[in-house]
C-alpha positions as CSV (number, residue, x, y, z in Angstrom):
1,M,0.0,0.1,-0.1
2,S,1.4,3.1,-0.9
3,S,0.4,7.0,-1.7
4,S,2.1,10.0,-3.1
5,L,1.4,13.6,-2.2
6,T,2.7,16.8,-3.6
7,F,3.1,19.4,-0.8
8,Q,2.2,22.9,-2.3
9,S,2.6,26.1,-0.4
10,A,2.0,29.6,-1.0
11,V,5.2,30.4,0.5
12,P,8.2,28.4,-1.3
13,F,10.4,26.2,0.5
14,P,14.1,27.3,0.8
15,P,16.0,25.5,-1.8
16,A,17.9,23.3,0.6
17,V,14.4,21.9,1.8
18,A,12.9,22.0,-1.3
19,N,15.5,19.8,-3.0
20,T,15.4,17.5,0.4
21,P,12.0,15.6,0.3
22,R,13.3,13.2,2.9
23,L,13.5,16.1,5.5
24,L,9.6,16.4,5.2
25,E,9.4,12.6,5.8
26,I,11.6,12.7,9.0
27,L,9.2,15.6,10.1
28,Y,6.3,13.7,9.4
29,K,7.3,10.4,10.9
30,H,9.0,11.8,14.2
31,S,6.4,14.6,14.8
32,D,4.4,14.3,18.2
33,E,1.6,15.4,16.6
34,A,-1.0,13.1,15.2
35,I,-1.4,13.6,11.3
36,I,-3.9,12.2,9.2
37,I,-3.9,12.6,5.2
38,A,-6.9,12.0,3.3
39,D,-7.7,12.4,-0.2
40,A,-10.3,14.7,-2.0
41,D,-13.1,12.4,-0.8
42,A,-12.0,12.4,2.6
43,R,-10.7,8.9,2.6
44,I,-7.8,8.2,4.8
45,I,-4.4,7.4,2.6
46,S,-1.8,8.0,5.3
47,V,-1.1,8.5,9.2
48,N,2.0,8.9,11.0
49,P,3.2,6.9,13.9
50,A,2.2,9.6,16.6
51,F,-1.4,8.9,15.1
52,T,-1.1,5.3,15.9
53,R,0.1,6.0,19.5
54,A,-2.8,8.3,20.1
55,S,-5.7,6.2,18.5
56,G,-4.3,2.6,18.7
57,Y,-5.0,2.2,14.9
58,V,-2.4,1.4,12.2
59,L,-2.5,2.6,8.8
60,D,-4.0,-0.8,7.5
61,E,-6.9,-0.5,9.8
62,V,-8.0,3.0,8.7
63,Y,-6.8,3.1,5.0
64,G,-9.7,4.1,2.6
65,K,-12.0,4.9,5.5
66,N,-13.5,8.2,6.4
67,P,-11.9,9.6,9.6
68,K,-15.6,9.8,11.2
69,M,-14.7,6.2,12.2
70,L,-12.9,7.7,15.0
71,S,-16.2,9.8,16.2
72,S,-17.0,9.5,19.8
73,G,-20.6,10.1,19.1
74,K,-20.7,13.1,21.6
75,H,-20.7,15.9,19.0
76,D,-24.1,16.9,17.6
77,A,-25.0,17.4,13.5
78,E,-24.3,21.1,14.2
79,F,-21.0,20.8,15.4
80,Y,-19.6,18.9,12.3
81,H,-21.8,21.2,9.9
82,Q,-19.8,24.2,11.4
83,M,-16.6,22.4,11.0
84,W,-17.1,21.6,7.2
85,S,-18.4,25.3,6.6
86,S,-15.4,26.6,7.9
87,I,-13.1,24.3,5.8
88,T,-15.2,25.0,2.7
89,T,-15.1,28.9,3.0
90,S,-11.7,29.4,4.5
91,G,-9.7,26.3,3.8
92,S,-9.1,25.2,7.4
93,W,-10.7,24.4,10.7
94,A,-9.2,24.3,14.2
95,G,-10.7,23.6,17.7
96,E,-11.1,20.7,20.4
97,I,-13.0,17.5,19.5
98,L,-13.4,14.2,21.4
99,D,-12.5,11.0,19.5
100,R,-12.8,7.2,20.5
101,H,-9.5,5.3,21.0
102,K,-9.6,1.7,19.4
103,E,-10.1,0.3,22.7
104,G,-13.2,2.2,23.2
105,H,-12.2,5.0,25.5
106,L,-12.7,8.6,24.7
107,Y,-9.8,11.0,24.5
108,P,-9.8,14.9,23.8
109,K,-7.7,16.7,21.5
110,W,-7.0,19.8,19.7
111,M,-7.0,19.4,16.0
112,K,-6.5,21.7,12.9
113,I,-7.9,20.6,9.3
114,I,-6.4,22.0,6.3
115,A,-7.6,21.7,2.8
116,L,-5.1,21.3,0.1
117,K,-6.0,22.7,-3.3
118,D,-4.3,22.5,-6.7
119,D,-3.8,25.5,-9.1
120,A,-7.3,25.2,-10.3
121,D,-8.7,25.6,-6.7
122,R,-9.8,22.3,-6.4
123,V,-9.4,20.3,-3.2
124,T,-6.8,17.6,-3.6
125,H,-6.4,16.4,0.0
126,Y,-7.3,17.0,3.7
127,I,-4.5,17.2,6.2
128,S,-5.5,16.8,10.0
129,I,-3.1,17.6,12.6
130,A,-4.0,16.9,16.2
131,T,-2.5,16.8,19.6
132,D,-3.9,14.6,22.5
133,I,-4.9,17.1,25.5
134,S,-6.0,14.5,28.0
135,A,-3.2,15.4,30.5
136,R,-4.3,19.3,30.0
137,K,-7.8,18.6,30.4
138,E,-7.3,16.2,33.5
139,A,-5.0,19.1,35.0
140,E,-7.9,21.6,34.2
141,E,-10.5,19.2,35.7
142,S,-8.4,18.6,38.7
143,I,-8.1,22.4,39.3
144,E,-11.6,22.9,38.9
145,F,-12.4,20.2,41.3
146,L,-10.1,21.8,43.8
147,A,-11.7,25.2,43.4
148,Y,-15.3,24.1,43.6
149,Y,-15.5,20.8,45.5
150,D,-14.5,19.4,49.0
151,V,-11.6,16.7,48.4
152,L,-12.9,14.4,51.3
153,T,-16.6,14.0,50.4
154,G,-16.7,15.2,46.8
155,L,-19.5,17.5,47.7
156,P,-19.4,21.0,46.7
157,N,-17.5,23.4,48.8
158,R,-18.3,27.0,50.2
159,T,-17.4,28.5,46.7
160,L,-19.7,26.7,44.6
161,L,-22.3,26.7,47.3
162,H,-22.3,30.6,47.1
163,D,-22.6,30.5,43.2
164,R,-25.6,28.2,43.4
165,I,-27.4,30.2,46.3
166,K,-26.9,33.3,43.9
167,Q,-28.4,31.3,41.0
168,Q,-31.1,30.2,43.2
169,I,-32.0,33.7,44.4
170,S,-32.2,34.9,40.7
171,A,-34.4,31.9,39.9
172,A,-36.5,32.4,43.1
173,H,-37.1,36.2,42.3
174,R,-38.1,35.4,38.5
175,D,-40.4,32.6,39.5
176,K,-41.7,34.0,42.9
177,Q,-40.6,31.0,44.8
178,K,-39.1,30.4,48.3
179,F,-36.1,28.2,49.0
180,A,-34.4,27.2,52.0
181,V,-31.1,27.1,53.4
182,M,-30.2,24.5,56.2
183,F,-27.2,24.6,58.4
184,L,-26.2,21.1,59.6
185,D,-23.6,20.4,62.1
186,L,-22.7,17.0,63.7
187,D,-23.2,16.6,67.5
188,R,-20.0,15.7,69.2
189,F,-17.9,15.1,66.3
190,K,-14.8,16.2,68.1
191,Y,-15.2,13.2,70.4
192,V,-14.9,11.0,67.4
193,N,-11.9,12.4,66.2
194,D,-10.2,12.4,69.7
195,S,-11.3,9.0,70.7
196,M,-11.3,7.0,67.4
197,G,-8.7,9.1,65.3
198,H,-9.1,11.2,62.5
199,A,-9.1,8.7,59.6
200,V,-12.3,7.1,61.6
201,G,-13.7,11.0,61.6
202,D,-13.0,11.3,58.0
203,Q,-14.8,8.1,57.1
204,L,-17.6,9.2,59.3
205,L,-17.8,12.6,57.2
206,Q,-17.9,10.5,53.8
207,V,-20.7,8.4,55.3
208,V,-22.9,11.5,56.4
209,A,-22.2,13.1,53.1
210,S,-23.7,10.0,51.0
211,R,-26.6,9.6,53.3
212,L,-27.3,13.3,52.9
213,L,-27.2,13.3,49.1
214,E,-29.4,10.0,49.2
215,K,-32.3,12.1,51.0
216,V,-32.5,15.2,48.9
217,R,-33.7,15.7,45.6
218,E,-31.5,15.9,42.3
219,G,-31.6,19.5,41.8
220,D,-30.8,20.2,45.6
221,T,-27.3,21.0,46.8
222,V,-25.5,19.3,49.4
223,S,-22.2,21.0,50.6
224,R,-19.4,20.8,53.1
225,I,-18.0,23.9,54.2
226,G,-15.6,22.9,56.8
227,G,-15.1,20.4,59.5
228,D,-18.4,18.9,60.6
229,E,-20.4,21.7,58.9
230,F,-22.7,21.0,56.0
231,V,-25.0,23.1,54.3
232,I,-28.1,21.9,52.3
233,L,-29.7,24.3,49.6
234,L,-33.4,23.3,48.8
235,R,-34.7,24.7,46.1
236,D,-38.6,25.7,45.5
237,T,-39.3,24.8,49.2
238,D,-41.5,26.3,51.9
239,A,-41.3,25.8,55.9
240,E,-43.3,22.9,55.8
241,G,-41.3,21.1,53.0
242,A,-37.9,22.2,54.8
243,A,-39.1,20.7,58.3
244,H,-40.0,17.7,56.5
245,V,-36.7,17.3,54.9
246,A,-34.9,18.2,58.2
247,Q,-36.7,15.3,60.2
248,I,-35.9,13.0,57.4
249,L,-32.1,13.9,57.5
250,L,-32.3,13.5,61.1
251,D,-33.8,10.1,61.2
252,E,-31.5,8.9,58.4
253,L,-28.3,10.1,60.4
254,S,-29.4,8.6,63.6
255,L,-29.2,5.0,62.0
256,P,-26.0,3.4,63.2
257,C,-23.2,3.4,60.7
258,D,-20.2,0.9,60.9
259,L,-17.0,2.5,61.5
260,N,-14.3,-0.2,61.5
261,G,-16.6,-2.7,63.0
262,I,-18.3,-0.5,65.5
263,P,-22.0,0.7,65.1
264,F,-21.8,4.4,65.7
265,P,-24.9,6.5,65.9
266,V,-24.8,9.9,64.2
267,H,-26.8,12.8,65.6
268,A,-26.9,16.2,64.1
269,T,-28.3,19.7,64.6
270,I,-30.1,21.5,61.9
271,G,-30.7,25.5,61.5
272,I,-33.2,26.6,58.7
273,S,-33.6,30.1,57.0
274,L,-36.1,30.8,54.4
275,F,-35.7,33.1,51.3
276,P,-37.2,35.6,51.3
277,D,-38.7,35.4,54.8
278,N,-35.3,35.5,56.6
279,G,-33.4,37.3,54.0
280,S,-32.6,37.9,50.4
281,D,-28.6,37.8,50.2
282,I,-26.3,34.8,50.6
283,G,-24.5,36.3,53.8
284,T,-27.7,36.8,55.6
285,L,-29.3,33.4,54.7
286,L,-26.2,31.4,55.9
287,K,-25.6,33.7,59.1
288,Q,-29.2,33.2,60.0
289,A,-29.2,29.5,59.5
290,D,-26.2,29.2,61.5
291,A,-27.8,31.3,64.4
292,A,-31.0,28.9,64.2
293,M,-28.8,25.9,64.5
294,Y,-26.9,27.1,67.6
295,R,-30.4,27.7,69.2
296,A,-31.5,24.3,68.2
297,K,-28.1,23.1,70.1
298,E,-29.0,25.0,73.0
299,E,-32.2,23.3,73.3
300,G,-31.1,19.8,73.2
301,R,-29.3,19.1,70.0
302,N,-30.6,16.3,67.3
303,N,-33.2,18.4,66.4
304,F,-33.8,21.6,64.0
305,R,-35.0,25.2,64.5
306,F,-36.1,28.0,62.3
307,F,-34.8,31.3,62.2
308,T,-36.8,33.9,63.7
309,D,-37.4,37.6,64.1
310,E,-36.0,37.2,67.9
311,M,-33.1,35.0,66.5
312,N,-32.1,38.2,64.5
313,T,-32.2,40.6,67.4
314,R,-30.2,37.9,69.4
315,I,-27.5,37.2,66.8
316,N,-26.8,41.1,66.3
317,R,-26.6,41.3,70.1
318,I,-24.2,38.5,70.1
319,F,-22.1,40.0,67.2
320,S,-22.0,43.2,68.9
321,M,-21.0,41.8,72.2
322,E,-18.5,39.5,70.6
323,K,-16.7,42.8,69.2
324,D,-16.8,44.3,72.8
325,L,-15.5,41.1,74.5
326,R,-12.2,41.1,72.1
327,L,-11.9,44.7,73.0
328,A,-12.4,44.1,76.8
329,T,-9.6,41.5,76.7
330,E,-7.4,44.0,75.1
331,R,-8.4,46.8,77.2
332,K,-8.1,44.7,80.5
333,E,-11.7,45.8,81.3
334,F,-12.0,42.3,83.4
335,S,-11.6,41.9,87.1
336,L,-11.8,39.1,89.7
337,F,-14.3,39.4,92.6
338,F,-14.0,36.9,95.5
339,Q,-17.0,35.3,97.4
340,P,-16.0,33.8,100.6
341,Q,-16.8,30.1,101.5
342,M,-17.4,29.4,105.2
343,D,-17.2,26.5,107.5
344,M,-20.8,25.8,108.6
345,T,-19.7,24.8,112.2
346,S,-16.8,27.1,113.2
347,G,-17.8,30.2,110.9
348,K,-14.3,30.3,109.7
349,I,-13.4,31.0,105.9
350,C,-12.3,27.9,104.2
351,G,-12.5,28.9,100.6
352,A,-13.4,31.4,98.0
353,E,-14.8,31.4,94.5
354,A,-13.3,33.4,91.8
355,L,-16.1,35.4,89.9
356,I,-15.3,37.5,86.7
357,R,-16.5,40.9,86.3
358,W,-16.6,43.2,83.2
359,D,-16.8,46.8,83.5
360,H,-17.6,48.2,80.2
361,P,-16.4,51.7,79.4
362,E,-19.7,53.0,78.0
363,K,-22.5,50.4,79.4
364,G,-21.1,50.1,82.7
365,R,-21.0,46.8,84.6
366,I,-22.2,44.0,82.4
367,S,-23.5,40.7,84.0
368,P,-21.9,37.4,83.8
369,A,-25.2,36.0,82.8
370,E,-25.3,38.1,79.9
371,F,-21.8,37.9,78.6
372,I,-20.6,34.4,79.5
373,P,-23.1,32.5,77.1
374,V,-22.1,34.9,74.2
375,A,-18.4,34.1,75.0
376,E,-19.2,30.2,75.2
377,E,-20.9,30.5,71.6
378,T,-18.5,32.5,70.1
379,G,-15.4,30.6,71.6
380,Q,-13.9,33.4,73.4
381,I,-14.5,31.6,76.6
382,I,-11.5,29.7,76.0
383,A,-9.3,32.9,76.2
384,I,-11.4,34.4,79.0
385,G,-11.1,31.1,81.0
386,E,-7.5,31.1,80.5
387,W,-7.4,34.7,81.9
388,V,-9.5,34.0,84.9
389,L,-7.3,30.8,85.5
390,R,-4.1,32.5,85.4
391,T,-5.0,35.8,87.4
392,A,-6.5,33.5,90.2
393,C,-3.6,31.6,90.8
394,G,-1.4,35.0,90.5
395,K,-3.8,36.2,93.6
396,I,-3.3,33.2,95.3
397,A,0.5,33.5,95.1
398,E,0.4,37.4,96.2
399,W,-2.0,36.5,99.2
400,R,0.5,34.1,100.4
401,Q,3.3,36.6,100.3
402,Q,1.0,39.0,102.2
403,G,0.8,36.5,105.2
404,I,-2.6,35.3,104.3
405,R,-3.1,31.8,105.2
406,P,-3.7,29.4,102.0
407,F,-7.3,28.4,101.3
408,P,-8.6,27.0,98.0
409,V,-9.9,29.1,95.6
410,A,-12.4,27.7,93.1
411,V,-12.3,28.7,89.4
412,N,-15.4,27.8,87.1
413,L,-14.5,26.0,83.8
414,S,-16.5,25.7,80.7
415,L,-17.0,22.8,78.4
416,R,-15.2,24.3,75.4
417,Q,-12.2,24.7,77.9
418,L,-12.3,21.0,79.0
419,L,-12.4,19.9,75.2
420,Q,-9.1,21.8,74.9
421,P,-6.5,18.8,74.3
422,D,-3.8,20.6,76.3
423,F,-5.8,22.0,79.0
424,A,-4.6,19.6,81.7
425,Q,-1.1,20.7,80.7
426,L,-2.1,24.3,81.0
427,V,-3.4,24.0,84.7
428,A,-0.1,22.2,85.6
429,A,2.0,25.0,84.1
430,M,-0.1,27.5,85.9
431,L,0.5,25.9,89.4
432,E,4.2,25.5,88.3
433,R,4.5,29.2,87.3
434,Y,2.9,30.9,90.4
435,G,4.5,28.2,92.7
436,L,1.2,26.8,94.2
437,L,0.3,23.7,96.2
438,P,-2.2,21.9,94.0
439,N,-4.8,21.8,96.9
440,E,-4.8,25.6,97.0
441,L,-6.7,25.5,93.3
442,E,-10.3,24.1,92.9
443,L,-11.9,23.5,89.6
444,E,-15.6,23.7,89.4
445,F,-17.6,21.8,86.6
446,T,-21.2,22.0,86.1
447,E,-23.2,18.8,86.3
448,S,-24.3,19.5,82.5
449,I,-20.5,19.2,81.5
450,L,-20.2,15.8,83.2
451,L,-23.5,14.5,81.7
452,S,-22.8,15.7,78.1
453,E,-18.8,14.6,77.9
454,A,-18.4,12.1,80.4
455,S,-15.4,10.5,79.1
456,I,-13.6,13.6,78.3
457,A,-14.3,14.9,81.7
458,L,-13.3,11.9,83.6
459,D,-9.8,11.8,81.8
460,F,-9.5,15.3,82.6
461,M,-10.4,14.9,86.4
462,T,-8.4,11.9,86.8
463,S,-5.4,14.0,85.7
464,M,-6.2,17.0,88.1
465,R,-6.7,14.3,91.0
466,K,-3.3,12.7,90.3
467,L,-1.9,16.5,90.3
468,G,-3.6,17.0,93.6
469,V,-6.0,19.8,92.5
470,R,-9.4,19.9,94.4
471,L,-12.5,19.2,92.2
472,S,-16.3,20.1,92.7
473,I,-19.6,19.8,91.0
474,D,-21.3,22.9,90.7
475,D,-25.1,23.4,90.5
476,F,-25.7,19.7,91.9
477,G,-29.1,18.5,91.6
478,T,-30.1,20.3,88.4
479,G,-28.8,18.0,85.8
480,Y,-30.7,14.6,86.4
481,S,-28.0,13.4,88.6
482,S,-26.7,9.9,87.7
483,L,-25.2,7.6,90.5
484,S,-23.0,5.7,87.7
485,Y,-21.2,8.9,86.5
486,L,-21.0,10.4,90.2
487,K,-19.4,7.0,91.4
488,K,-16.7,7.2,88.6
489,M,-15.8,11.0,88.9
490,P,-12.8,11.9,91.5
491,V,-14.5,14.8,93.1
492,H,-14.1,16.3,96.2
493,K,-17.3,18.3,96.8
494,L,-20.8,18.7,95.7
495,K,-22.3,22.4,95.5
496,I,-25.9,22.3,96.0
497,D,-27.7,24.7,93.5
498,Q,-29.3,27.5,95.1
499,S,-32.7,27.0,93.6
500,F,-33.2,24.4,96.2
501,I,-31.7,26.7,99.1
502,R,-34.1,29.6,98.5
503,D,-37.3,27.9,100.2
504,I,-35.7,24.9,101.8
505,H,-37.3,25.8,105.3
506,A,-40.9,25.9,103.8
507,D,-40.7,23.5,100.7
508,Q,-40.8,19.9,101.6
509,N,-39.5,18.9,98.3
510,D,-36.4,21.1,98.6
511,E,-35.6,20.0,101.8
512,A,-35.8,16.2,100.5
513,I,-33.6,16.8,97.7
514,V,-31.1,18.6,100.0
515,R,-31.1,15.9,102.5
516,S,-30.7,13.3,99.6
517,I,-27.8,15.1,98.3
518,I,-26.1,15.5,101.5
519,A,-26.7,11.8,102.1
520,L,-25.1,10.9,98.8
521,A,-22.0,12.8,99.5
522,R,-21.7,11.1,102.9
523,H,-21.8,7.7,101.2
524,F,-19.2,8.9,98.5
525,N,-16.9,10.7,101.1
526,L,-17.5,14.0,99.5
527,S,-18.1,17.3,101.5
528,V,-21.1,19.5,100.6
529,I,-21.3,23.2,100.1
530,A,-24.5,25.1,99.8
531,E,-24.8,28.4,97.6
532,G,-27.3,31.2,97.7
533,I,-27.7,31.6,101.6
534,E,-29.2,34.8,102.4
535,T,-30.8,34.4,105.8
536,R,-30.1,33.0,109.4
537,E,-33.1,30.6,109.0
538,Q,-31.6,29.0,105.9
539,L,-28.2,28.8,107.6
540,D,-29.6,27.0,110.9
541,F,-31.6,24.6,108.5
542,L,-28.7,23.5,106.7
543,K,-26.6,23.0,109.9
544,R,-29.2,20.8,111.2
545,L,-29.1,18.7,108.1
546,G,-25.4,18.3,108.3
547,C,-24.3,20.8,105.1
548,D,-20.4,21.2,105.7
549,E,-19.9,24.7,104.1
550,M,-21.9,27.5,102.8
551,Q,-21.6,30.5,100.4
552,G,-23.9,33.5,100.1
553,Y,-24.9,36.8,101.0
554,F,-25.6,36.0,104.6
555,Y,-21.8,36.3,105.1
556,A,-20.7,38.4,101.9
557,P,-21.5,38.9,98.2
558,P,-18.6,38.6,95.7
559,L,-16.0,41.2,96.7
560,P,-13.4,43.3,94.9
561,E,-9.9,42.0,95.8
562,N,-9.3,44.7,98.4
563,E,-12.5,44.2,100.3
564,F,-12.2,40.5,100.1
565,L,-8.8,40.5,101.7
566,R,-10.2,42.9,104.6
567,F,-13.1,40.3,105.1
568,V,-10.7,37.4,105.3
569,R,-8.4,39.4,107.9
570,D,-11.3,40.2,110.0
571,N,-12.6,36.8,109.9
572,H,-9.3,35.3,110.9
573,A,-9.1,37.8,113.6
574,A,-12.5,37.1,115.1
575,T,-11.6,33.3,114.6
576,S,-8.5,33.6,116.7
577,L,-10.5,35.5,119.4
578,R,-13.0,32.8,119.7
579,Q,-10.2,30.2,119.7
580,R,-8.6,32.2,122.9
581,A,-11.9,32.7,124.6
């Protein structure tokens, strides 16, 4: 099989080339570009080795055939019509085309087709020159994937989510429709990472992504925007439809999934905002769905809540206070007050509780009941809690230098502090830095922390017990107490919540609860302190019940440092006089 072709060009070849046809043959054979030469009827008469490498076909398999045998079937008739129109009118065409390899797979290439004509302007041959662009296309697709999709789950990322919400806003305006944005956060996902490892955590996220995709419609969007946070965009949906989907998702996720052979139930919390009811732009819709999700967490997790106007007011207050809190730390607007803790029998001071106070330069004194929840929600409680711990330890060291006999000072801990992996080391470092004896520091946990993060709390408390730091459970009796966790926790003291103290002399239920707590403490060899004592009647009643210590306005409110030290000195002097008498 042979063929001959006379190359004609509008620009003459240099004499050295024109007289050396072999040079053209070498270029033809050794080119990296796939070349096809076809006759005037578009039948293949020659191909070079690069074509064989790219397509899998040798010349014998394609000779005399139309190049359309390579067609992928992915281009429509209009595509080929435009191609031949360009070749006919201008003599050439160039563009990207998808062809089919001999083995069946498709591959993209950039191709140029040239029509060669004789002196009479008649087409004598067609030459196709093509470059395989598979590697380039793969790189482009990889870059696009990284730009718009989450690598772990394959879900759209924040960038693509924003683009789709933007499109949905335009469509909703045009068609007068509503849609919903759902902010979904996995409950206690950090526990999975910390206890089972990040590989298992990643596996869990992949399972969650798959389950979410299974339960939404094809036109909806499930995205992962970071960590264990997912956002679902539900098109053409009202509040009732969104609530229905939210419950389906929660039910689906609660089914145990297999993680390395361990059946693990997944729980999530969902916040929902609606367009246009709750916002008309991307930022507002996401912010409000996030706010609704946090409200749902506050109300017990594993549920869903819609955004409301009340939430809008609340979130604006949170953002404002969050900014103020950051400035408060920088401007040193915080201070510590100390409330004495007294021995019931002797009336001697036996401890103190450190309580943070915030004096805002414009708003005046801001109650901890107002700013502590905001600090918890925004994560600033970690830095604030560290400041309280450091400041309290520093004060204990100062008081010892001033000749004050040491007693334990209690510092309240938050759940976010407890979840910090290096928090135990931080406490140990504080004791060493200020030269404190471990029993001069007492750490208070609320009962809700012990119930929600029992294993993490137990590990931390065990570390503190070995270190010698005192531990107490605050607000005891308000968190559906469990004897099983109390039996395991290495605590020293139970603190009876003041809600049971207020009417203890008149309410038999309160009396029964306090009696039970004191009996429980005796069984586990723990001391008991009652907070919120304001009257002699309450004090005498608790003495008769056998309570060990008390704290409340009957003796002293929380005091600034100078007044507290005066109280301590007066108490020591009075105690000495009683002992000498």
